[in-house]
Backbone as CSV, one residue per row, in Angstrom:
resi,resn,N_x,N_y,N_z,CA_x,CA_y,CA_z,C_x,C_y,C_z
1,UNK,0.851,-1.193,0.000,0.000,0.000,0.000,0.883,1.237,0.000
2,UNK,0.499,2.257,-0.763,1.283,3.475,-0.847,1.319,4.176,0.495
3,UNK,2.425,4.841,0.780,2.560,5.570,2.033,1.458,6.606,2.127
4,UNK,0.783,6.657,3.255,-0.260,7.651,3.474,-1.611,7.243,2.976
5,UNK,-1.728,6.094,2.278,-3.020,5.660,1.778,-3.830,5.040,2.896
6,UNK,-5.097,5.321,2.946,-5.960,4.771,3.977,-6.206,3.301,3.718
7,UNK,-6.322,2.517,4.801,-6.604,1.094,4.660,-7.909,0.899,3.908
8,UNK,-7.892,-0.012,2.943,-9.101,-0.312,2.190,-9.360,0.638,1.049
9,UNK,-8.502,1.670,0.875,-8.734,2.637,-0.206,-8.456,1.981,-1.546
10,UNK,-9.208,2.381,-2.572,-9.029,1.853,-3.922,-8.153,2.794,-4.721
11,UNK,-7.093,2.247,-5.306,-6.205,3.075,-6.111,-6.946,3.556,-7.356
12,UNK,-6.748,4.822,-7.705,-7.364,5.415,-8.895,-6.268,5.655,-9.920
13,UNK,-6.411,5.084,-11.073,-5.402,5.244,-12.124,-5.376,6.684,-12.615
14,UNK,-4.176,7.152,-12.952,-4.065,8.484,-13.529,-4.800,8.516,-14.864
15,UNK,-5.476,9.630,-15.171,-6.171,9.707,-16.464,-5.169,9.669,-17.610
16,UNK,-5.594,9.109,-18.716,-4.721,9.048,-19.886,-4.399,10.460,-20.357
17,UNK,-3.165,10.701,-20.783,-2.833,12.037,-21.299,-3.649,12.334,-22.556
18,UNK,-4.021,13.571,-22.727,-4.847,13.945,-23.873,-4.696,15.441,-24.120
19,UNK,-5.238,15.892,-25.243,-5.372,17.329,-25.491,-6.635,17.566,-26.303
20,UNK,-7.119,18.791,-26.263,-8.353,19.144,-26.948,-8.018,19.957,-28.194
21,UNK,-8.590,19.535,-29.318,-8.356,20.168,-30.615,-9.636,20.844,-31.091
22,UNK,-9.511,22.053,-31.604,-10.621,22.738,-32.271,-10.236,22.992,-33.721
23,UNK,-11.186,22.778,-34.638,-11.055,23.262,-36.001,-12.210,24.216,-36.273
24,UNK,-11.888,25.334,-36.951,-12.900,26.388,-37.115,-12.587,27.193,-38.374
25,UNK,-13.526,27.221,-39.315,-13.462,28.118,-40.467,-14.106,29.434,-40.041
26,UNK,-13.283,30.478,-39.976,-13.732,31.747,-39.395,-14.616,32.569,-40.327
27,UNK,-14.634,32.272,-41.611,-15.307,33.057,-42.658,-14.594,34.410,-42.789
28,UNK,-13.823,34.542,-43.849,-12.919,35.694,-43.970,-13.645,37.035,-43.925
29,UNK,-14.897,37.089,-44.426,-15.636,38.360,-44.415,-16.718,38.374,-43.339
30,UNK,-16.476,37.671,-42.262,-17.390,37.619,-41.116,-17.703,39.039,-40.639
31,UNK,-18.984,39.365,-40.601,-19.394,40.735,-40.276,-19.372,41.032,-38.787
32,UNK,-19.294,40.003,-37.931,-19.310,40.211,-36.483,-18.248,39.327,-35.847
33,UNK,-16.965,39.632,-36.066,-15.894,38.723,-35.659,-15.740,38.541,-34.158
34,UNK,-16.178,39.504,-33.360,-15.962,39.413,-31.911,-16.578,38.143,-31.324
35,UNK,-17.753,37.758,-31.811,-18.416,36.571,-31.271,-17.636,35.300,-31.601
36,UNK,-16.984,35.259,-32.757,-16.186,34.091,-33.108,-14.905,34.032,-32.281
37,UNK,-14.316,35.188,-31.975,-13.177,35.218,-31.054,-13.600,34.732,-29.670
38,UNK,-14.800,35.154,-29.245,-15.321,34.688,-27.953,-15.504,33.174,-27.947
39,UNK,-15.942,32.615,-29.072,-16.156,31.166,-29.156,-14.844,30.415,-28.981
40,UNK,-13.765,30.925,-29.575,-12.448,30.300,-29.406,-12.021,30.365,-27.947
41,UNK,-12.182,31.546,-27.343,-11.762,31.715,-25.946,-12.559,30.814,-25.011
42,UNK,-13.862,30.723,-25.229,-14.719,29.939,-24.339,-14.430,28.447,-24.430
43,UNK,-14.096,27.957,-25.635,-13.821,26.529,-25.807,-12.525,26.128,-25.126
44,UNK,-11.547,27.024,-25.090,-10.291,26.806,-24.365,-9.608,25.510,-24.804
45,UNK,-9.609,25.228,-26.109,-8.923,24.046,-26.625,-7.416,24.237,-26.513
46,UNK,-6.681,23.144,-26.515,-5.224,23.209,-26.430,-4.596,23.569,-27.773
47,UNK,-5.212,23.113,-28.852,-4.732,23.401,-30.206,-5.935,23.843,-31.033
48,UNK,-5.798,24.969,-31.728,-6.875,25.511,-32.562,-6.342,25.661,-33.976
49,UNK,-6.913,24.910,-34.932,-6.540,25.086,-36.334,-7.677,25.845,-37.017
50,UNK,-7.288,26.845,-37.793,-8.247,27.790,-38.350,-8.098,27.872,-39.858
51,UNK,-9.227,28.132,-40.512,-9.252,28.347,-41.959,-9.897,29.714,-42.240
52,UNK,-9.669,30.201,-43.465,-10.157,31.510,-43.935,-9.624,32.645,-43.065
53,UNK,-8.322,32.588,-42.795,-7.655,33.616,-41.998,-6.992,34.609,-42.945
54,UNK,-7.555,35.807,-43.037,-6.937,36.850,-43.853,-6.168,37.804,-42.931
55,UNK,-5.658,38.886,-43.475,-4.848,39.814,-42.686,-5.640,40.414,-41.524
56,UNK,-6.912,40.726,-41.774,-7.746,41.269,-40.704,-7.926,40.288,-39.567
57,UNK,-8.166,39.009,-39.907,-8.298,37.991,-38.872,-6.984,37.784,-38.124
58,UNK,-5.872,37.826,-38.825,-4.592,37.679,-38.135,-4.417,38.789,-37.094
59,UNK,-4.752,40.004,-37.458,-4.635,41.120,-36.519,-5.559,40.932,-35.314
60,UNK,-6.788,40.508,-35.574,-7.736,40.318,-34.466,-7.286,39.202,-33.533
61,UNK,-6.842,38.092,-34.116,-6.402,36.951,-33.305,-5.186,37.316,-32.462
62,UNK,-4.222,38.016,-33.082,-3.008,38.375,-32.358,-3.309,39.363,-31.219
63,UNK,-4.293,40.216,-31.421,-4.666,41.163,-30.368,-5.404,40.465,-29.229
64,UNK,-6.322,39.568,-29.564,-7.114,38.873,-28.539,-6.278,37.821,-27.809
65,UNK,-5.389,37.153,-28.556,-4.587,36.070,-27.989,-3.100,36.350,-28.270
66,UNK,-2.490,37.230,-27.501,-1.088,37.572,-27.769,-0.182,36.340,-27.674
67,UNK,0.751,36.243,-28.606,1.671,35.102,-28.644,2.854,35.391,-27.718
68,UNK,2.642,35.211,-26.428,3.708,35.464,-25.454,3.579,34.476,-24.303
69,UNK,4.667,34.288,-23.583,4.685,33.364,-22.458,3.630,33.761,-21.436
70,UNK,2.909,32.763,-20.932,1.873,33.016,-19.934,0.513,33.331,-20.523
71,UNK,0.446,33.585,-21.829,-0.830,33.849,-22.502,-1.480,32.515,-22.877
72,UNK,-2.790,32.532,-23.173,-3.471,31.268,-23.500,-2.838,30.519,-24.657
73,UNK,-2.382,31.235,-25.702,-1.827,30.578,-26.880,-0.471,31.189,-27.226
74,UNK,0.568,30.764,-26.515,1.894,31.350,-26.774,2.513,30.940,-28.097
75,UNK,2.022,29.830,-28.678,2.587,29.317,-29.930,1.585,29.552,-31.055
76,UNK,1.999,30.302,-32.060,1.094,30.655,-33.159,1.844,30.657,-34.477
77,UNK,1.139,30.277,-35.541,1.671,30.339,-36.892,0.540,30.782,-37.821
78,UNK,0.892,31.638,-38.793,-0.089,32.128,-39.764,0.455,31.931,-41.173
79,UNK,-0.437,31.601,-42.091,-0.083,31.478,-43.503,-1.198,32.131,-44.316
80,UNK,-0.978,33.387,-44.720,-1.986,34.092,-45.512,-1.882,33.658,-46.981
81,UNK,-2.928,33.975,-47.742,-3.013,33.508,-49.125,-3.530,34.642,-49.998
82,UNK,-3.191,34.580,-51.289,-3.645,35.610,-52.227,-5.162,35.702,-52.253
83,UNK,-5.839,34.557,-52.132,-7.291,34.562,-51.971,-7.550,34.630,-50.477
84,UNK,-8.299,35.607,-50.056,-8.461,35.847,-48.619,-8.997,34.620,-47.888
85,UNK,-9.809,33.828,-48.572,-10.386,32.642,-47.939,-9.374,31.514,-47.790
86,UNK,-8.171,31.663,-48.346,-7.204,30.576,-48.342,-6.228,30.572,-47.190
87,UNK,-6.292,31.583,-46.306,-5.339,31.658,-45.208,-5.599,30.626,-44.126
88,UNK,-4.511,30.178,-43.467,-4.578,29.178,-42.410,-3.838,29.696,-41.178
89,UNK,-4.191,29.156,-40.013,-3.488,29.531,-38.781,-3.608,28.418,-37.768
90,UNK,-2.694,28.439,-36.805,-2.773,27.565,-35.636,-2.472,28.396,-34.400
91,UNK,-3.294,28.230,-33.384,-3.054,28.775,-32.050,-2.863,27.570,-31.140
92,UNK,-1.796,27.559,-30.349,-1.503,26.337,-29.613,-0.919,26.615,-28.234
93,UNK,-1.414,25.846,-27.265,-0.773,25.795,-25.953,0.423,24.857,-25.983
94,UNK,0.419,23.921,-26.938,1.501,22.957,-27.087,2.571,23.523,-28.021
95,UNK,3.831,23.250,-27.744,4.883,23.738,-28.649,4.693,23.207,-30.068
96,UNK,4.904,24.082,-31.051,4.866,23.699,-32.462,6.293,23.390,-32.890
97,UNK,6.582,22.138,-33.212,7.947,21.716,-33.504,8.339,21.953,-34.961
98,UNK,7.366,21.890,-35.865,7.664,22.147,-37.272,6.382,22.478,-38.008
99,UNK,6.569,23.090,-39.181,5.409,23.443,-40.006,5.828,23.490,-41.469
100,UNK,5.000,22.944,-42.326,5.195,23.001,-43.773,3.870,23.382,-44.414
101,UNK,3.940,24.128,-45.505,2.737,24.510,-46.249,2.838,23.961,-47.661
102,UNK,1.730,23.385,-48.150,1.707,22.758,-49.474,0.644,23.420,-50.339
103,UNK,1.034,23.819,-51.534,0.092,24.440,-52.459,-0.897,23.405,-52.968
104,UNK,-2.103,23.869,-53.263,-3.097,22.990,-53.851,-2.684,22.606,-55.267
105,UNK,-2.920,21.351,-55.670,-2.677,20.991,-57.071,-3.674,21.647,-58.012
106,UNK,-4.758,22.182,-57.461,-5.737,22.932,-58.254,-5.306,24.392,-58.260
107,UNK,-4.803,24.869,-59.354,-4.176,26.186,-59.440,-5.065,27.273,-58.837
108,UNK,-4.473,28.026,-57.903,-5.152,29.170,-57.317,-6.002,28.870,-56.097
109,UNK,-6.201,27.568,-55.793,-7.041,27.253,-54.650,-6.209,27.131,-53.385
110,UNK,-6.778,26.618,-52.328,-6.234,26.828,-50.992,-5.152,25.806,-50.637
111,UNK,-4.137,26.237,-49.880,-3.084,25.317,-49.459,-3.497,24.511,-48.228
112,UNK,-2.588,23.645,-47.796,-2.738,22.909,-46.542,-1.473,23.103,-45.721
113,UNK,-1.608,23.000,-44.404,-0.475,23.064,-43.487,-0.272,21.711,-42.821
114,UNK,0.959,21.271,-42.731,1.311,20.113,-41.914,2.129,20.603,-40.736
115,UNK,1.642,20.339,-39.527,2.280,20.802,-38.300,2.597,19.607,-37.425
116,UNK,3.675,19.697,-36.684,3.989,18.709,-35.656,3.991,19.432,-34.315
117,UNK,3.146,18.964,-33.383,3.067,19.560,-32.062,3.533,18.555,-31.018
118,UNK,4.064,19.082,-29.916,4.520,18.238,-28.811,3.347,18.015,-27.863
119,UNK,2.624,16.922,-28.096,1.482,16.571,-27.242,1.974,15.999,-25.919
120,UNK,1.088,15.880,-24.914,1.509,15.329,-23.619,2.028,13.903,-23.704
121,UNK,1.699,13.199,-24.785,2.106,11.797,-24.921,3.068,11.582,-26.087
122,UNK,3.617,12.649,-26.649,4.566,12.530,-27.756,4.151,13.367,-28.950
123,UNK,4.969,13.360,-29.983,4.716,14.184,-31.165,3.488,13.687,-31.929
124,UNK,2.699,14.659,-32.406,1.520,14.392,-33.226,1.578,15.321,-34.434
125,UNK,1.299,14.778,-35.620,1.235,15.635,-36.798,-0.221,15.974,-37.111
126,UNK,-0.419,17.216,-37.524,-1.759,17.723,-37.842,-1.727,18.280,-39.254
127,UNK,-2.607,17.780,-40.103,-2.784,18.333,-41.440,-4.029,19.212,-41.399
128,UNK,-3.821,20.519,-41.518,-4.899,21.505,-41.490,-5.306,21.791,-42.929
129,UNK,-6.537,21.418,-43.293,-6.954,21.484,-44.692,-8.161,22.400,-44.878
130,UNK,-8.205,22.997,-46.055,-9.385,23.717,-46.542,-9.519,23.329,-48.012
131,UNK,-10.289,22.287,-48.251,-10.369,21.719,-49.589,-11.259,22.560,-50.503
132,UNK,-11.162,22.263,-51.777,-11.832,23.035,-52.827,-13.336,23.135,-52.574
133,UNK,-13.892,24.352,-52.532,-15.346,24.488,-52.347,-16.122,23.850,-53.499
134,UNK,-17.336,23.438,-53.200,-18.199,22.796,-54.205,-18.922,23.852,-55.018
135,UNK,-18.134,24.622,-55.754,-18.710,25.660,-56.615,-17.911,25.695,-57.917
136,UNK,-18.613,25.866,-59.019,-17.972,25.871,-60.335,-18.634,26.948,-61.181
137,UNK,-17.857,27.948,-61.585,-18.397,29.020,-62.407,-19.551,29.751,-61.748
138,UNK,-19.490,29.874,-60.422,-20.545,30.550,-59.677,-21.751,29.686,-59.385
139,UNK,-21.740,28.433,-59.807,-22.883,27.546,-59.621,-22.564,26.468,-58.599
140,UNK,-23.374,26.398,-57.527,-23.227,25.341,-56.534,-23.713,23.999,-57.088
141,UNK,-24.738,24.046,-57.924,-25.261,22.806,-58.499,-24.220,22.153,-59.403
142,UNK,-23.615,22.945,-60.288,-22.589,22.405,-61.164,-21.371,21.960,-60.346
143,UNK,-21.027,22.734,-59.320,-19.883,22.396,-58.478,-20.080,21.128,-57.682
144,UNK,-21.304,20.851,-57.287,-21.588,19.628,-56.535,-21.196,18.397,-57.348
145,UNK,-21.370,18.486,-58.663,-21.069,17.359,-59.553,-19.600,17.348,-59.962
146,UNK,-19.034,18.530,-60.206,-17.718,18.591,-60.853,-16.536,18.611,-59.886
147,UNK,-16.730,19.010,-58.627,-15.573,19.254,-57.759,-15.091,18.085,-56.904
148,UNK,-15.847,17.004,-56.679,-15.281,15.907,-55.867,-13.930,15.402,-56.349
149,UNK,-13.692,15.217,-57.673,-12.354,14.780,-58.088,-11.263,15.799,-57.761
150,UNK,-11.615,17.086,-57.712,-10.632,18.118,-57.397,-10.234,18.049,-55.927
151,UNK,-11.194,17.815,-55.047,-10.867,17.660,-53.619,-10.052,16.388,-53.389
152,UNK,-10.406,15.335,-54.116,-9.647,14.093,-53.988,-8.199,14.310,-54.422
153,UNK,-7.985,15.040,-55.499,-6.625,15.325,-55.957,-5.848,16.101,-54.898
154,UNK,-6.527,17.019,-54.205,-5.860,17.782,-53.156,-5.415,16.882,-52.004
155,UNK,-6.330,16.083,-51.479,-5.973,15.274,-50.312,-4.924,14.232,-50.690
156,UNK,-4.970,13.715,-51.924,-3.933,12.784,-52.387,-2.560,13.466,-52.413
157,UNK,-2.527,14.713,-52.873,-1.257,15.443,-52.941,-0.724,15.741,-51.540
158,UNK,-1.600,16.167,-50.643,-1.153,16.500,-49.292,-0.699,15.255,-48.529
159,UNK,-1.376,14.137,-48.783,-1.075,12.912,-48.047,0.353,12.431,-48.309
160,UNK,0.917,12.755,-49.439,2.281,12.345,-49.760,3.297,12.918,-48.768
161,UNK,2.936,13.987,-48.084,3.859,14.649,-47.161,3.677,14.195,-45.714
162,UNK,2.731,13.311,-45.462,2.463,12.852,-44.102,3.509,11.821,-43.691
163,UNK,3.991,11.937,-42.461,4.970,10.999,-41.905,4.224,9.772,-41.387
164,UNK,4.454,8.631,-42.012,3.727,7.409,-41.647,4.032,6.947,-40.231
165,UNK,5.134,7.423,-39.649,5.532,6.962,-38.316,4.856,7.736,-37.189
166,UNK,4.197,8.840,-37.503,3.626,9.685,-36.452,2.112,9.512,-36.352
167,UNK,1.569,9.582,-35.121,0.115,9.686,-34.978,-0.381,10.904,-35.762
168,UNK,-1.540,10.765,-36.401,-1.947,11.740,-37.408,-3.363,12.244,-37.175
169,UNK,-3.509,13.567,-37.354,-4.815,14.220,-37.362,-4.950,14.956,-38.689
170,UNK,-6.051,14.749,-39.383,-6.416,15.589,-40.529,-7.697,16.309,-40.128
171,UNK,-7.644,17.626,-40.100,-8.770,18.411,-39.596,-8.951,19.653,-40.450
172,UNK,-10.195,20.102,-40.516,-10.461,21.343,-41.215,-11.769,21.317,-41.974
173,UNK,-11.841,22.217,-42.961,-13.018,22.359,-43.805,-12.808,21.510,-45.054
174,UNK,-13.453,20.336,-45.080,-13.330,19.422,-46.212,-14.240,19.840,-47.368
175,UNK,-15.187,20.715,-47.107,-16.163,21.126,-48.117,-16.905,19.943,-48.726
176,UNK,-17.072,18.895,-47.932,-17.871,17.755,-48.365,-18.377,17.004,-47.142
177,UNK,-19.422,16.232,-47.351,-20.066,15.472,-46.278,-19.185,14.306,-45.838
178,UNK,-19.532,13.651,-44.731,-18.749,12.497,-44.263,-18.673,11.355,-45.273
179,UNK,-19.546,11.343,-46.270,-19.520,10.303,-47.304,-18.701,10.716,-48.526
180,UNK,-17.997,11.839,-48.455,-17.292,12.367,-49.609,-16.050,11.581,-49.994
181,UNK,-15.508,11.897,-51.158,-14.377,11.150,-51.706,-13.100,11.349,-50.892
182,UNK,-12.880,12.539,-50.362,-11.664,12.798,-49.591,-11.700,12.069,-48.260
183,UNK,-12.865,12.061,-47.621,-13.018,11.299,-46.383,-12.769,9.822,-46.651
184,UNK,-13.332,9.304,-47.737,-13.150,7.895,-48.088,-11.681,7.579,-48.346
185,UNK,-10.965,8.487,-49.008,-9.538,8.283,-49.255,-8.778,8.121,-47.943
186,UNK,-9.076,8.975,-46.974,-8.386,8.898,-45.682,-8.801,7.656,-44.901
187,UNK,-10.069,7.286,-44.982,-10.518,6.070,-44.300,-9.772,4.846,-44.836
188,UNK,-9.525,4.817,-46.133,-8.808,3.698,-46.734,-7.359,3.634,-46.266
189,UNK,-6.864,4.721,-45.693,-5.501,4.765,-45.176,-5.467,4.695,-43.655
190,UNK,-6.568,4.243,-43.085,-6.580,3.939,-41.660,-7.053,5.031,-40.747
191,UNK,-7.529,6.142,-41.293,-8.049,7.211,-40.443,-9.533,6.992,-40.183
192,UNK,-9.973,7.436,-39.028,-11.390,7.351,-38.667,-11.891,8.750,-38.333
193,UNK,-13.064,9.066,-38.860,-13.691,10.359,-38.553,-14.282,10.316,-37.147
194,UNK,-14.033,11.356,-36.363,-14.580,11.439,-35.011,-16.044,11.878,-35.102
195,UNK,-16.926,11.061,-34.551,-18.349,11.415,-34.531,-18.560,12.609,-33.600
196,UNK,-19.523,13.450,-33.947,-19.779,14.651,-33.158,-21.247,14.745,-32.776
197,UNK,-21.479,15.397,-31.655,-22.830,15.780,-31.262,-23.008,17.265,-31.555
198,UNK,-24.271,17.692,-31.576,-24.541,19.105,-31.816,-25.084,19.361,-33.203
199,UNK,-25.179,20.622,-33.586,-25.771,20.981,-34.880,-24.814,20.699,-36.026
200,UNK,-25.272,20.818,-37.280,-24.378,20.686,-38.439,-23.264,21.729,-38.390
201,UNK,-22.151,21.413,-39.040,-21.001,22.313,-38.954,-21.121,23.536,-39.864
202,UNK,-21.940,23.460,-40.910,-22.110,24.601,-41.821,-23.593,24.902,-41.957
203,UNK,-23.913,26.199,-42.001,-25.317,26.568,-42.138,-25.447,27.873,-42.918
204,UNK,-26.452,27.907,-43.769,-26.822,29.118,-44.491,-28.022,29.720,-43.771
205,UNK,-27.824,30.914,-43.228,-28.862,31.556,-42.414,-29.569,32.666,-43.188
206,UNK,-30.789,32.920,-42.758,-31.544,34.063,-43.260,-32.447,34.557,-42.141
207,UNK,-32.647,35.877,-42.086,-33.533,36.444,-41.079,-34.967,36.432,-41.602
208,UNK,-35.824,35.711,-40.903,-37.243,35.621,-41.263,-38.069,36.101,-40.076
209,UNK,-38.829,37.160,-40.291,-39.651,37.749,-39.238,-38.824,38.040,-37.990
210,UNK,-37.625,38.587,-38.218,-36.770,39.001,-37.124,-36.002,37.887,-36.440
211,UNK,-36.110,36.659,-36.941,-35.431,35.524,-36.319,-34.480,34.883,-37.313
212,UNK,-33.233,34.604,-36.852,-32.263,33.936,-37.693,-32.643,32.467,-37.847
213,UNK,-32.751,32.017,-39.097,-33.215,30.663,-39.388,-32.252,29.991,-40.353
214,UNK,-31.928,28.720,-40.099,-31.091,27.947,-41.016,-31.924,27.496,-42.210
215,UNK,-31.498,27.913,-43.401,-32.164,27.475,-44.630,-31.541,26.215,-45.204
216,UNK,-30.238,26.040,-44.965,-29.525,24.912,-45.534,-28.391,24.547,-44.588
217,UNK,-28.175,23.257,-44.349,-27.116,22.813,-43.440,-26.401,21.587,-44.008
218,UNK,-25.103,21.504,-43.700,-24.291,20.335,-44.060,-23.224,20.141,-42.990
219,UNK,-22.726,18.912,-42.873,-21.525,18.645,-42.081,-20.341,18.640,-43.035
220,UNK,-19.584,19.747,-43.038,-18.467,19.920,-43.968,-17.110,19.911,-43.266
221,UNK,-17.109,20.048,-41.951,-15.873,20.182,-41.183,-15.658,18.899,-40.379
222,UNK,-14.458,18.321,-40.506,-14.223,17.001,-39.932,-12.885,16.946,-39.209
223,UNK,-12.812,16.016,-38.246,-11.556,15.657,-37.589,-11.385,14.151,-37.781
224,UNK,-10.269,13.762,-38.414,-10.001,12.352,-38.683,-8.657,11.972,-38.059
225,UNK,-8.584,10.766,-37.492,-7.428,10.367,-36.694,-6.884,9.014,-37.148
226,UNK,-5.561,8.853,-37.011,-4.908,7.556,-37.148,-3.858,7.431,-36.044
227,UNK,-3.868,6.283,-35.345,-2.948,6.093,-34.224,-3.352,6.862,-32.995
228,UNK,-4.584,7.347,-32.962,-5.100,8.153,-31.868,-6.554,7.771,-31.610
229,UNK,-7.065,8.201,-30.466,-8.464,7.992,-30.116,-9.126,9.367,-29.948
230,UNK,-10.273,9.542,-30.575,-11.025,10.782,-30.446,-12.296,10.555,-29.651
231,UNK,-12.592,11.438,-28.719,-13.818,11.324,-27.920,-14.350,12.729,-27.650
232,UNK,-15.563,12.754,-27.150,-16.222,14.021,-26.781,-16.232,14.993,-27.950
233,UNK,-16.469,14.461,-29.161,-16.563,15.330,-30.317,-17.843,16.162,-30.257
234,UNK,-17.686,17.476,-30.395,-18.842,18.374,-30.291,-18.756,19.460,-31.355
235,UNK,-19.901,19.779,-31.941,-20.033,20.967,-32.779,-20.670,22.039,-31.907
236,UNK,-19.981,23.159,-31.749,-20.449,24.214,-30.860,-21.352,25.178,-31.619
237,UNK,-22.507,25.443,-31.081,-23.406,26.434,-31.677,-22.967,27.804,-31.184
238,UNK,-21.864,28.271,-31.750,-21.213,29.481,-31.256,-20.558,30.208,-32.417
239,UNK,-20.263,31.489,-32.198,-19.613,32.287,-33.226,-20.589,32.769,-34.281
240,UNK,-20.054,33.521,-35.249,-20.888,34.134,-36.280,-20.431,33.779,-37.690
241,UNK,-19.556,32.804,-37.813,-19.170,32.309,-39.133,-20.303,31.469,-39.707
242,UNK,-20.238,31.219,-41.015,-21.182,30.259,-41.603,-20.813,28.823,-41.204
243,UNK,-19.589,28.638,-40.696,-19.176,27.357,-40.128,-19.229,27.446,-38.605
244,UNK,-19.403,26.306,-37.969,-19.368,26.236,-36.511,-18.080,25.532,-36.066
245,UNK,-17.582,25.872,-34.870,-16.374,25.208,-34.381,-16.642,23.746,-34.031
246,UNK,-15.642,22.897,-34.289,-15.678,21.476,-33.916,-14.559,21.249,-32.900
247,UNK,-14.896,20.630,-31.767,-13.923,20.369,-30.701,-13.894,18.878,-30.401
248,UNK,-12.693,18.314,-30.303,-12.494,16.884,-30.060,-11.390,16.710,-29.037
249,UNK,-11.563,15.757,-28.110,-10.499,15.377,-27.187,-9.723,14.220,-27.804
250,UNK,-8.394,14.365,-27.869,-7.521,13.417,-28.552,-6.605,12.753,-27.535
251,UNK,-6.571,11.405,-27.570,-5.714,10.622,-26.687,-4.925,9.611,-27.519
252,UNK,-3.837,9.073,-26.951,-3.107,8.027,-27.676,-3.888,6.727,-27.694
253,UNK,-3.590,5.874,-28.648,-4.180,4.541,-28.636,-3.789,3.834,-27.363
254,UNK,-4.732,3.145,-26.708,-4.385,2.437,-25.463,-3.442,1.264,-25.730
């Protein structure tokens, strides 16, 4: 019996090491950004990967969450893009050990970031993605049919840079449902999508009789894992982006 333990006491195992990950498409032209900053602060995730980060968002994030010792997110990286919707960022309580950015094989579309963070249980690589939107020539209907092969080409290109030896997270705005081609590609390589509770991750709103109402919804934002366990996946009904934040607790495989 351990010194100081009461007779008959039951030993309680230490909880498994873990960290909380958020992915959030901020919407580059978000008209009310303060509420989305509040959503990030309230969730208090250990690692936050962001999409649609333009220069204005970088300034707001850096002001709200200064990158300095003792602040909530001392480790930060930003990658802006010629298209304002193509910028990426990470805010992290965990040290960022490396970062690489890969251009989309679809000329002019959005890049991806591969990051390695020092998790409580060892290094983890995170692929932060914003895949090709389902729009073609201004038409969502035409884009729904024509763009799945383009997203598949993107995830295939990015996957070539993933280190097979490291536990892996692919997170971000996939711009497709859980049944999409890019999700299927990752599933075939051993990744599993973390199930979530809460509302859909994307919603098209309109004000009807003074009340904000969802006209159209999809689950477009995903967290997929290999060599890791995801639990407590939640979509937060928070912020003012057309996307909602997704938060997942990540642990090592037992």
